[in-house]
ROFITOR-252604 format. One record per residue: residue in three letters; x, y, z of N, C-alpha, C, O in turn. Coordinates in steps of 0.1 Angstrom, whole numbers, padded with zeros to 4 digits, always signed. Last residue first. Layout:
REM ROFITOR-252604
ALAXYZXYZXYZXYZ;...
END
This chain:
REM ROFITOR-252604
SER-0555-0196-1153-0543-0197-1162-0530-0194-1154-0519-0194-1160;ASN-0579-0195-1141-0571-0206-1138-0558-0206-1146-0551-0216-1145;ALA-0594-0174-1148-0587-0172-1136-0578-0184-1133-0570-0183-1124;SER-0592-0165-1183-0598-0173-1172-0589-0171-1160-0577-0167-1161;GLY-0598-0135-1202-0591-0148-1199-0598-0154-1187-0608-0150-1181;GLY-0594-0099-1201-0600-0111-1205-0592-0124-1201-0580-0123-1198;GLU-0592-0078-1172-0587-0083-1184-0594-0096-1188-0600-0103-1179;LEU-0608-0072-1150-0603-0061-1158-0597-0066-1171-0596-0058-1181;GLY-0616-0091-1132-0624-0089-1145-0619-0078-1153-0627-0074-1162;ILE-0604-0100-1110-0613-0088-1108-0622-0087-1121-0633-0083-1120;ILE-0588-0119-1122-0598-0123-1111-0608-0112-1110-0620-0115-1109;VAL-0571-0104-1138-0580-0114-1144-0591-0118-1134-0603-0119-1138;ARG-0558-0089-1119-0566-0082-1129-0576-0092-1136-0587-0088-1139;VAL-0544-0109-1106-0554-0102-1099-0563-0095-1109-0575-0094-1106;LYS-0526-0116-1127-0535-0126-1121-0547-0119-1114-0558-0124-1115;LYS-0511-0093-1131-0520-0098-1142-0530-0108-1137-0542-0108-1141;THR-0513-0071-1103-0506-0081-1111-0516-0086-1121-0528-0084-1120;LEU-0518-0036-1102-0522-0049-1099-0515-0059-1108-0511-0056-1119;MET-0511-0005-1088-0506-0015-1098-0510-0029-1094-0505-0034-1083;LEU-0533+0021-1084-0528+0009-1077-0523-0001-1088-0532-0004-1097;PRO-0525+0054-1094-0533+0042-1095-0526+0030-1089-0513+0029-1089;LYS-0520+0081-1070-0515+0072-1080-0523+0060-1081-0528+0055-1071;PRO-0538+0111-1065-0535+0097-1060-0530+0089-1072-0536+0090-1083;ALA-0522+0142-1070-0533+0133-1074-0529+0119-1069-0517+0115-1070;PRO-0509+0161-1041-0508+0154-1055-0520+0145-1057-0526+0140-1048;GLN-0522+0190-1026-0520+0175-1025-0519+0170-1039-0527+0173-1048;ASN-0528+0216-1024-0515+0213-1028-0512+0198-1028-0501+0194-1030;LYS-0554+0219-1015-0551+0224-1028-0538+0219-1033-0536+0217-1045;ASP-0557+0211-0989-0561+0202-0999-0557+0206-1013-0557+0198-1022;GLY-0549+0231-0971-0539+0220-0975-0544+0211-0986-0535+0205-0992;PRO-0572+0246-0965-0562+0251-0975-0551+0241-0979-0545+0243-0989;PRO-0603+0229-0966-0591+0232-0959-0580+0237-0969-0580+0232-0981;PRO-0632+0246-0978-0623+0235-0979-0610+0239-0972-0606+0250-0972;ILE-0658+0257-0957-0647+0262-0965-0637+0250-0966-0634+0244-0956;PRO-0693+0260-0954-0681+0252-0953-0670+0257-0962-0673+0260-0974;ILE-0707+0287-0936-0705+0282-0950-0692+0273-0949-0682+0277-0944;PRO-0724+0280-0905-0714+0286-0913-0712+0279-0927-0715+0268-0928;HIS-0757+0284-0897-0747+0274-0901-0737+0281-0909-0740+0288-0919;GLN-0776+0295-0871-0768+0300-0882-0757+0289-0885-0749+0286-0876;ILE-0809+0289-0862-0795+0284-0861-0788+0289-0873-0792+0288-0884;TYR-0834+0309-0846-0828+0303-0858-0813+0299-0855-0806+0306-0847;ILE-0844+0322-0825-0847+0308-0825-0840+0301-0837-0841+0289-0838;THR-0817+0344-0814-0830+0341-0820-0832+0326-0819-0824+0319-0814;ILE-0797+0369-0802-0801+0356-0799-0815+0354-0805-0825+0361-0801;PRO-0793+0396-0807-0786+0386-0816-0790+0372-0813-0787+0363-0821;SER-0822+0416-0807-0813+0408-0800-0806+0398-0810-0812+0393-0819;ASN-0842+0434-0815-0828+0435-0822-0818+0426-0814-0806+0429-0816;GLU-0864+0426-0799-0865+0426-0814-0851+0426-0821-0849+0419-0831;THR-0855+0406-0771-0859+0418-0777-0859+0416-0793-0854+0406-0798;ARG-0847+0386-0752-0859+0384-0761-0864+0397-0767-0876+0399-0767;ILE-0825+0397-0738-0823+0385-0746-0835+0384-0756-0833+0380-0768;LYS-0818+0417-0719-0821+0421-0733-0819+0409-0742-0812+0410-0752;LEU-0837+0410-0688-0824+0410-0696-0828+0412-0711-0839+0409-0715;TYR-0861+0407-0676-0856+0421-0678-0844+0421-0687-0840+0432-0692;ALA-0865+0381-0672-0873+0387-0682-0869+0401-0686-0872+0406-0696;PRO-0848+0375-0650-0844+0371-0664-0852+0377-0675-0848+0379-0686;ASP-0845+0404-0629-0853+0392-0633-0849+0388-0647-0846+0397-0655;PHE-0813+0413-0615-0825+0416-0623-0832+0402-0626-0826+0392-0626;GLU-0791+0405-0600-0800+0416-0595-0813+0417-0602-0823+0421-0596;ASP-0778+0385-0613-0783+0382-0599-0793+0393-0595-0802+0390-0588;LEU-0772+0396-0637-0778+0383-0637-0784+0380-0623-0794+0373-0622;ASP-0757+0418-0631-0771+0420-0635-0778+0407-0635-0791+0407-0633;SER-0731+0411-0627-0739+0412-0615-0754+0414-0619-0763+0412-0610;TYR-0719+0415-0652-0725+0402-0649-0733+0402-0636-0741+0392-0634;ARG-0729+0445-0668-0721+0438-0658-0728+0425-0656-0740+0423-0657;GLY-0745+0463-0683-0733+0458-0689-0724+0451-0679-0711+0451-0681;THR-0770+0468-0675-0760+0478-0672-0746+0474-0676-0736+0481-0674;PRO-0785+0447-0688-0790+0460-0687-0779+0471-0684-0779+0482-0690;LEU-0769+0426-0713-0771+0429-0699-0775+0444-0697-0770+0452-0704;LEU-0763+0423-0739-0774+0416-0734-0777+0419-0720-0788+0415-0715;PRO-0739+0437-0744-0752+0442-0750-0764+0435-0745-0775+0441-0746;ALA-0720+0420-0729-0724+0433-0725-0737+0439-0731-0745+0444-0724;ASP-0711+0397-0742-0722+0396-0732-0728+0410-0729-0739+0411-0725;TRP-0689+0404-0757-0701+0397-0764-0713+0396-0755-0724+0393-0760;TRP-0671+0415-0740-0677+0424-0750-0689+0417-0756-0699+0424-0761;GLU-0678+0405-0705-0671+0404-0718-0678+0411-0729-0690+0414-0727;ALA-0678+0427-0678-0685+0418-0686-0678+0417-0699-0672+0427-0704;MET-0658+0438-0663-0671+0436-0657-0680+0427-0664-0688+0420-0659;PRO-0627+0421-0670-0637+0431-0673-0650+0428-0665-0652+0417-0661;PRO-0600+0414-0646-0610+0410-0656-0621+0420-0658-0624+0428-0649;VAL-0570+0433-0646-0582+0430-0639-0593+0425-0649-0594+0432-0660;GLU-0541+0417-0659-0551+0427-0659-0563+0423-0651-0566+0411-0650;ARG-0513+0405-0639-0524+0403-0648-0534+0414-0648-0535+0421-0637;GLN-0479+0405-0636-0491+0411-0632-0502+0409-0643-0499+0411-0655;LEU-0456+0394-0647-0465+0385-0641-0478+0391-0636-0488+0384-0633;ILE-0442+0416-0658-0446+0405-0667-0457+0397-0660-0467+0393-0667;ASP-0437+0433-0636-0445+0438-0648-0450+0426-0656-0461+0427-0662;ILE-0422+0415-0620-0435+0420-0615-0444+0425-0627-0456+0422-0628;LEU-0399+0413-0636-0408+0401-0634-0422+0405-0629-0432+0399-0632;PHE-0389+0439-0633-0393+0434-0647-0402+0422-0645-0412+0421-0653;LEU-0384+0440-0606-0394+0449-0612-0399+0444-0625-0411+0445-0629;PHE-0363+0421-0606-0375+0419-0598-0387+0427-0603-0398+0423-0605;ALA-0344+0433-0621-0349+0420-0626-0363+0417-0619-0372+0412-0625;GLU-0338+0456-0606-0344+0457-0619-0350+0444-0624-0361+0445-0630;ILE-0328+0443-0583-0340+0451-0582-0346+0453-0595-0359+0452-0597;LEU-0305+0431-0594-0316+0423-0588-0329+0430-0587-0340+0425-0589;PHE-0290+0454-0602-0295+0444-0612-0306+0435-0606-0316+0433-0614;PHE-0286+0465-0576-0293+0472-0586-0299+0463-0597-0310+0464-0601;VAL-0270+0445-0565-0283+0448-0559-0292+0456-0569-0304+0453-0570;CYS-0248+0446-0583-0256+0434-0582-0269+0436-0576-0279+0431-0581;GLU-0239+0472-0577-0243+0469-0590-0252+0456-0590-0262+0455-0598;SER-0232+0469-0550-0243+0478-0554-0248+0476-0568-0260+0477-0570;ILE-0211+0452-0553-0223+0448-0545-0235+0456-0549-0246+0451-0551;LYS-0193+0467-0567-0198+0455-0573-0211+0450-0566-0220+0445-0572;ARG-0189+0488-0548-0194+0491-0561-0200+0479-0568-0211+0479-0573;TRP-0177+0474-0527-0190+0480-0525-0197+0483-0538-0209+0483-0540;ARG-0153+0467-0540-0162+0456-0535-0176+0462-0533-0186+0455-0537;ILE-0142+0492-0543-0145+0483-0555-0155+0472-0551-0164+0469-0559;SER-0139+0499-0517-0148+0507-0525-0151+0499-0538-0163+0500-0543;SER-0120+0481-0507-0134+0480-0502-0144+0488-0511-0155+0484-0512;MET-0097+0491-0519-0102+0477-0522-0117+0476-0518-0124+0469-0525;
END
């Protein structure tokens, strides 16, 4: 009887250890990079610590092949994909009296 009990306890402990290791794998975050990929070409050694160590004139911002320029790039406007499937608007149905007032039909407004 005690061997069955110990077996169940060991299975529960094994399950808890596996669950704990699984949670550690999920919750562990990667170490942040020394510099993001879009900033690395502008830094002399490719690290953010270059901002503190070097003079701003030494950074690769004002070079001939730098992506940073005085010009502004405007993206080409693209229509939203949902606009293609919209039905055409239905015309507004007006009463005869309103049509006469607006002037869409002949006649007087006092009729």
